[in-house]
C-alpha positions in Angstrom: -189.1 135.2 26.0 -190.2 131.9 27.2 -188.5 128.7 27.6 -190.5 126.7 25.2 -189.2 128.5 22.4 -185.9 127.4 21.4 -183.0 129.5 22.4 -181.8 130.3 19.2 -185.1 131.8 18.3 -184.9 134.5 21.1 -180.8 135.1 20.7 -180.6 135.4 17.1 -178.9 138.8 17.5 -175.6 137.0 19.4 -175.0 136.0 15.8 -175.0 139.0 14.3 -173.2 140.7 16.6 -170.2 138.5 16.9 -170.6 137.6 13.4 -169.9 141.1 13.2 -167.4 141.4 16.1 -165.1 138.6 14.5 -165.2 140.5 10.5 -164.0 143.8 12.1 -161.4 141.8 14.1 -160.0 140.1 11.0 -160.5 142.5 8.5 -161.4 145.9 10.4 -157.9 147.6 9.9 -157.3 146.8 6.3 -161.1 148.6 5.9 -160.4 151.5 7.9 -157.2 152.6 6.3 -158.7 152.1 3.1 -161.5 154.7 3.6 -161.4 157.4 1.0 -164.7 158.4 0.7 -167.3 159.8 3.3 -170.2 157.3 2.1 -168.0 154.1 2.4 -167.1 155.6 6.4 -170.8 156.1 6.9 -171.9 152.5 5.6 -169.6 151.3 8.0 -170.5 153.3 10.8 -174.0 152.5 10.7 -172.9 148.4 10.7 -171.0 149.0 13.9 -173.7 150.9 15.5 -176.7 148.6 14.4 -174.5 145.6 15.8 -173.4 147.8 19.2 -177.2 148.8 19.6 -178.7 145.1 19.0 -176.1 143.8 21.7 -177.2 146.7 24.3 -181.0 145.9 23.3 -180.1 142.0 24.6 -178.2 143.4 27.4 -181.0 145.1 28.8 -183.4 142.6 27.8 -181.4 139.8 30.2 -180.7 142.5 32.8 -184.6 143.3 32.8 -185.4 139.9 33.7 -183.0 139.9 36.3 -184.2 143.1 37.7 -187.9 142.1 37.7 -186.7 139.0 39.5 -185.1 140.5 42.0 -187.1 143.3 42.7 -186.3 147.2 43.4 -183.6 148.8 44.5 -181.8 145.6 43.2 -183.4 145.2 40.1 -182.6 148.7 38.9 -178.9 148.2 40.2 -178.7 145.3 37.9 -180.2 147.4 34.8 -177.8 150.1 35.7 -174.6 148.5 36.0 -175.1 146.5 32.6 -175.8 149.6 30.8 -172.5 151.3 32.7 -170.4 148.5 31.9 -171.2 148.9 28.3 -170.0 152.5 28.9 -167.0 151.7 30.8 -165.9 149.2 28.4 -166.6 150.9 25.1 -164.8 154.4 26.5 -162.0 152.2 27.7 -162.1 150.3 24.0 -162.2 153.7 22.3 -159.4 155.3 24.5 -157.1 152.7 24.0 -157.6 152.0 20.2 -158.1 156.1 19.0 -156.0 157.6 21.7 -158.5 160.5 21.9 -157.8 162.6 24.8 -161.6 164.7 25.6 -163.4 161.6 24.3 -164.1 160.3 27.7 -165.3 163.7 28.5 -167.4 164.5 25.7 -169.4 161.2 26.1 -170.1 161.8 29.9 -171.1 165.2 29.2 -173.1 163.7 26.4 -174.7 161.1 28.8 -175.9 163.9 31.5 -177.5 165.7 28.9 -179.1 163.0 26.9 -180.7 161.8 29.9 -181.6 164.7 32.7 -182.5 167.0 29.8 -183.6 164.6 26.9 -184.8 161.3 28.1 -186.2 162.9 31.5 -188.2 165.7 29.3 -189.8 162.9 27.3 -190.9 160.9 30.4 -192.4 163.9 31.9 -193.6 165.0 28.9 -195.3 162.2 27.9 -196.2 160.9 31.2 -198.0 164.2 31.7 -200.0 164.1 28.4 -201.6 160.7 29.7 -201.8 160.8 33.7 -201.8 164.9 34.0 -199.7 164.6 37.2 -197.1 161.5 38.4 -195.5 160.8 41.8 -192.3 159.3 42.5 -190.2 159.1 46.3 -188.8 162.6 46.6 -186.4 161.1 49.1 -184.8 158.8 46.6 -184.5 161.7 43.7 -182.5 163.9 46.3 -180.4 161.3 47.3 -179.6 160.7 43.2 -179.2 164.3 43.0 -177.0 165.0 45.8 -174.5 162.9 44.6 -174.7 163.9 41.1 -174.1 167.5 41.3 -171.2 167.4 43.3 -169.5 164.4 41.1 -170.4 166.1 38.1 -168.6 169.7 39.5 -165.7 168.1 40.7 -165.0 165.8 37.6 -166.2 167.8 34.9 -166.1 171.7 36.1 -163.1 171.6 38.7 -160.0 170.7 36.2 -161.1 174.1 34.4 -159.4 175.8 37.9 -156.7 173.6 39.0 -153.5 175.2 38.6 -151.1 171.9 39.1 -151.9 170.7 35.6 -152.6 171.6 32.1 -155.7 173.6 31.4 -158.9 170.8 31.4 -156.7 168.1 32.9 -156.1 166.9 36.7 -152.5 166.2 37.6 -151.7 162.6 38.4 -152.1 163.2 42.3 -155.6 164.9 41.7 -156.3 161.8 39.0 -155.6 159.3 41.9 -157.5 161.1 44.9 -160.8 161.5 42.4 -160.4 158.2 41.5 -160.4 156.6 45.1 -162.6 159.6 46.6 -165.6 158.7 43.7 -165.3 155.3 44.0 -165.5 155.1 47.9 -168.4 157.6 47.8 -170.3 155.2 45.3 -169.7 152.4 47.3 -171.4 154.0 50.4 -174.2 155.1 48.3 -174.7 151.7 47.1 -175.0 150.7 50.9 -177.2 152.9 51.4 -179.5 152.1 48.7 -179.5 148.6 49.3 -179.8 148.7 53.3 -181.5 151.2 55.5 -182.8 153.3 53.3 -183.7 151.0 50.4 -187.3 152.6 50.9 -186.3 155.5 49.1 -186.3 153.8 45.9 -188.6 151.7 45.8 -191.8 151.8 43.7 -195.2 153.9 45.4 -197.8 151.1 46.5 -200.4 152.7 43.9 -198.4 152.3 40.9 -196.7 148.4 41.9 -197.5 145.7 39.4 -198.2 148.2 36.4 -194.7 147.2 34.8 -195.4 145.0 31.9 -194.2 141.4 33.3 -191.2 139.9 31.5 -191.9 136.6 30.7 -188.9 133.6 31.0 -188.6 130.6 32.5 -184.6 130.5 32.1 -182.3 130.7 35.2 -181.2 133.6 36.6 -177.7 131.9 35.6 -178.2 131.7 31.8 -179.9 135.3 31.5 -176.2 136.7 33.3 -174.1 134.5 31.1 -175.9 135.7 28.1 -175.6 139.3 29.3 -171.8 138.9 29.6 -171.4 137.2 26.6 -173.6 140.3 24.7 -171.2 142.6 26.2 -167.7 141.1 25.0 -168.6 141.5 21.2 -169.3 145.3 22.3 -165.8 145.8 23.4 -164.3 144.3 20.3 -166.6 146.7 18.2 -165.9 149.6 20.1 -162.1 149.3 19.3 -162.8 149.7 15.3 -165.6 152.4 16.1 -162.8 154.8 17.2 -161.3 154.7 13.8 -164.3 154.9 11.6 -165.6 157.9 14.0 -162.2 159.6 13.7 -162.6 159.4 9.8 -166.3 160.3 9.6 -165.9 163.4 11.4 -163.1 164.6 9.6 -164.2 163.9 6.2 -167.7 165.3 7.1 -166.2 168.6 8.8 -168.6 167.2 12.2 -167.3 168.3 15.6 -165.0 166.0 17.6 -168.0 165.9 20.3 -170.4 164.3 17.6 -168.2 161.0 18.7 -169.5 161.5 22.3 -172.8 161.8 21.3 -172.8 158.9 19.3 -171.4 156.5 21.6 -173.4 158.0 24.5 -176.9 157.4 22.3 -175.6 153.8 21.7 -175.3 153.1 24.9 -178.2 154.7 26.2 -181.2 153.8 23.8 -182.7 150.8 25.3 -182.2 152.2 28.8 -183.9 155.1 27.7 -186.6 153.2 26.1 -187.2 151.2 29.3 -187.6 154.3 31.1 -189.6 156.0 28.8 -191.9 152.9 28.6 -192.2 152.8 32.7 -193.2 156.2 32.6 -196.3 155.6 30.5 -197.1 152.7 32.8 -197.5 155.5 35.1 -194.5 154.1 37.1 -192.6 157.2 37.4 -190.8 155.8 40.4 -188.6 153.4 38.3 -188.2 155.9 35.2 -186.2 157.8 38.2 -184.1 154.9 39.3 -183.3 154.3 36.0 -182.7 158.0 34.6 -181.0 159.1 37.9 -179.0 155.8 38.6 -177.5 156.1 35.0 -176.2 159.4 35.2 -174.8 158.7 38.8 -173.2 155.5 37.9 -171.8 157.2 34.5 -170.0 160.0 36.7 -169.0 158.1 39.8 -167.5 155.3 38.1 -166.6 156.0 33.9 -164.9 159.3 35.3 -162.4 157.2 37.6 -162.2 154.5 34.8 -161.2 156.9 32.2 -158.9 158.4 34.7 -157.4 155.0 35.6 -156.9 153.8 31.9 -155.0 157.6 31.4 -152.7 156.9 34.7 -152.0 153.1 33.9 -151.2 153.9 29.6 -149.8 157.4 30.2 -152.5 159.3 28.3 -153.6 162.5 28.9 -157.5 162.4 29.8 -159.1 166.2 29.4 -162.1 166.4 31.4 -162.9 170.4 31.9 -165.6 171.3 29.8 -165.7 174.8 28.0 -167.4 177.6 29.3 -170.6 176.9 27.0 -170.8 173.4 28.2 -170.1 174.4 32.1 -173.1 176.6 31.7 -175.3 174.2 30.1 -174.4 171.6 32.9 -175.5 173.9 35.3 -178.5 174.8 34.0 -179.5 171.6 33.8 -178.4 170.4 36.9 -180.3 173.5 38.3 -183.8 172.3 36.3 -183.6 169.1 37.9 -183.0 170.3 41.7 -186.6 171.8 41.1 -188.1 169.3 39.1 -187.2 166.6 41.7 -187.7 168.7 44.6 -191.7 168.7 44.8 -192.4 164.8 44.7 -195.1 165.4 41.4 -194.1 166.5 37.7 -196.3 167.4 35.1 -195.7 168.0 31.3 -194.6 171.5 31.7 -191.4 170.2 33.6 -191.0 167.7 30.5 -191.1 170.7 28.1 -188.6 172.6 30.2 -186.2 169.5 29.8 -186.6 169.2 26.4 -185.7 173.0 25.9 -182.3 172.5 27.7 -182.0 169.2 25.5 -182.4 171.3 22.1 -180.0 173.9 23.2 -177.6 171.3 24.0 -178.0 169.7 20.4 -177.3 173.2 18.4 -174.4 174.2 20.2 -173.0 171.3 19.1 -172.4 172.5 16.3 -171.4 176.1 17.2 
């Protein structure tokens, strides 16, 4: 992405996503109300998903330039916040438009399983095949997991056992307390990550410089502005995605949880590719920062955002997982503790993570 080329040649996706967003903004309600066949709904769903994917990849492309310029750990934080912004805005738009009480839970659970089981598994397997063993900063991975494990259990398991609210739902006082505590502890983590213990998240010296250089002479301001401009149409498209998803899942007989899987996949696709590329460049620390940082931001920021929207609009937000999902969550958290508790990884660990991911996928259709 060089400044010697005209801006429009690099930013042609902007025209596509904004044209799609405006078309759906003007005609989306009529199209959704007129849906009568699964084929038509699938066509609309593919259109919206492709437009969101184009925008998501562009967001990550600009975030990647800023990430390289600012270095670690700020670089990974920029990339993580860019992607988590997409997630928060999409879930918020879908909640406000579709009124689905389980959407936030299904999406967050899908993010955790796709990242910790699927993407981590792919990174470790492909990296292990190419380099046999790869190293990462043990203290950084443990710092992430020390936050992910309690926040995941509190946000997605504890609601099944509280007595002052309906099953799988936090009462308003509990929701307010969780919003405040989650944001507070995540803020402490960011302070730790960017100050005294920033070395925990830095790339080891032996792999420094292996990440491919992102060429761009354009200003940081322009990249930041374009990043934001790409996020806006995602919000507009997400509002219409709810109606298309509802009709498609009902007409096809698919489980409601498939909607959360689709949303999570759209959000994670560009970030996942970046993590896999880093692993193939023997820069596993960057993969660990991207993937574990994404999971932590999802739990630490998206759950409070969903609860805040529920409190503000009076919507019920279902967070508690079903018993099978709780079991899968505990399995992948335990496997992740073992994987990231040694400082080195190999292809066997990647295969184990992919095994858990396969079980997650077929349980969705149970």
